[in-house]
C-alpha positions as a Markdown table, in Angstrom:
| # | Residue | x | y | z |
|---|---|---|---|---|
| 1 | Met | -24.9 | 31.9 | -3.3 |
| 2 | Arg | -24.9 | 30.3 | -6.8 |
| 3 | Phe | -21.4 | 31.6 | -7.3 |
| 4 | Leu | -20.1 | 30.0 | -4.1 |
| 5 | Phe | -21.8 | 26.7 | -5.1 |
| 6 | Leu | -20.2 | 26.7 | -8.5 |
| 7 | Leu | -16.8 | 27.7 | -7.1 |
| 8 | Ile | -16.9 | 24.8 | -4.6 |
| 9 | Leu | -18.1 | 22.4 | -7.4 |
| 10 | Ile | -15.3 | 23.4 | -9.7 |
| 11 | Ala | -12.7 | 23.1 | -6.9 |
| 12 | Asn | -14.0 | 19.6 | -6.0 |
| 13 | Leu | -13.8 | 18.5 | -9.7 |
| 14 | Ile | -10.2 | 19.7 | -9.9 |
| 15 | Val | -9.3 | 17.9 | -6.7 |
| 16 | Leu | -11.0 | 14.7 | -8.0 |
| 17 | Gly | -9.2 | 14.9 | -11.3 |
| 18 | Tyr | -5.9 | 15.3 | -9.5 |
| 19 | Gly | -6.5 | 12.4 | -7.1 |
| 20 | Gln | -7.6 | 10.1 | -10.0 |
| 21 | Gly | -4.5 | 11.0 | -12.1 |
| 22 | Phe | -6.1 | 13.1 | -14.8 |
| 23 | Leu | -3.6 | 15.9 | -14.1 |
| 24 | Gly | -0.5 | 13.6 | -13.9 |
| 25 | Asn | 0.5 | 10.9 | -11.5 |
| 26 | Pro | -1.9 | 10.5 | -8.6 |
| 27 | Pro | -0.6 | 11.1 | -5.1 |
| 28 | Ser | -1.0 | 7.4 | -4.3 |
| 29 | Glu | 1.4 | 6.5 | -7.0 |
| 30 | Gln | 4.2 | 8.7 | -5.9 |
| 31 | Gly | 7.4 | 6.7 | -5.4 |
| 32 | Arg | 6.2 | 3.9 | -7.7 |
| 33 | Asp | 8.5 | 4.3 | -10.6 |
| 34 | Ala | 9.5 | 1.4 | -12.8 |
| 35 | Arg | 12.7 | 3.2 | -13.7 |
| 36 | Met | 13.8 | 2.8 | -10.1 |
| 37 | Leu | 14.3 | -0.9 | -10.7 |
| 38 | Leu | 16.7 | -0.2 | -13.6 |
| 39 | Thr | 18.8 | 2.1 | -11.5 |
| 40 | Gln | 19.5 | -0.1 | -8.5 |
| 41 | Lys | 23.0 | 0.2 | -7.2 |
| 42 | Asn | 23.7 | -3.3 | -6.1 |
| 43 | Pro | 20.9 | -5.7 | -7.1 |
| 44 | Glu | 23.1 | -8.9 | -7.1 |
| 45 | Ser | 23.9 | -8.4 | -3.4 |
| 46 | Ile | 20.4 | -9.6 | -2.4 |
| 47 | Lys | 20.2 | -13.4 | -2.1 |
| 48 | Leu | 16.9 | -15.1 | -1.6 |
| 49 | Gly | 17.1 | -18.4 | 0.3 |
| 50 | Thr | 14.7 | -21.4 | 0.5 |
| 51 | Pro | 13.2 | -22.4 | 3.8 |
| 52 | Ser | 15.1 | -25.2 | 5.4 |
| 53 | Asp | 12.1 | -27.2 | 6.7 |
| 54 | Gly | 8.6 | -26.3 | 5.8 |
| 55 | Ala | 7.0 | -28.9 | 8.1 |
| 56 | Gln | 7.7 | -27.1 | 11.4 |
| 57 | Pro | 5.1 | -24.6 | 12.5 |
| 58 | Ala | 6.3 | -21.0 | 13.0 |
| 59 | Ala | 4.9 | -20.7 | 16.5 |
| 60 | Ser | 2.6 | -22.9 | 18.5 |
| 61 | Ala | -0.7 | -21.4 | 19.6 |
| 62 | Pro | -1.3 | -21.0 | 23.4 |
| 63 | Pro | -3.7 | -23.5 | 24.8 |
| 64 | Ala | -7.3 | -22.4 | 25.0 |
| 65 | Ala | -8.7 | -21.6 | 28.4 |
| 66 | Pro | -11.0 | -24.3 | 29.8 |
| 67 | Lys | -14.6 | -23.5 | 29.6 |
| 68 | Gly | -16.2 | -23.7 | 33.0 |
| 69 | Lys | -19.2 | -22.5 | 34.9 |
| 70 | Pro | -18.6 | -19.2 | 36.7 |
């Protein structure tokens, strides 16, 4: 029984270390590589514009239902 407990404890510590990044990149950081920004194929093709008029609301809210007695 002790052997099984120690085996599970060691396995949990290994999985914790892997998830926290002690054994390399953590799984949550996969695909987040700064080198990817340097190897873009056509970065000048993206043009960011400015909003034409910021005073207009994006969408008007629907009117609230009137409160009445049932």
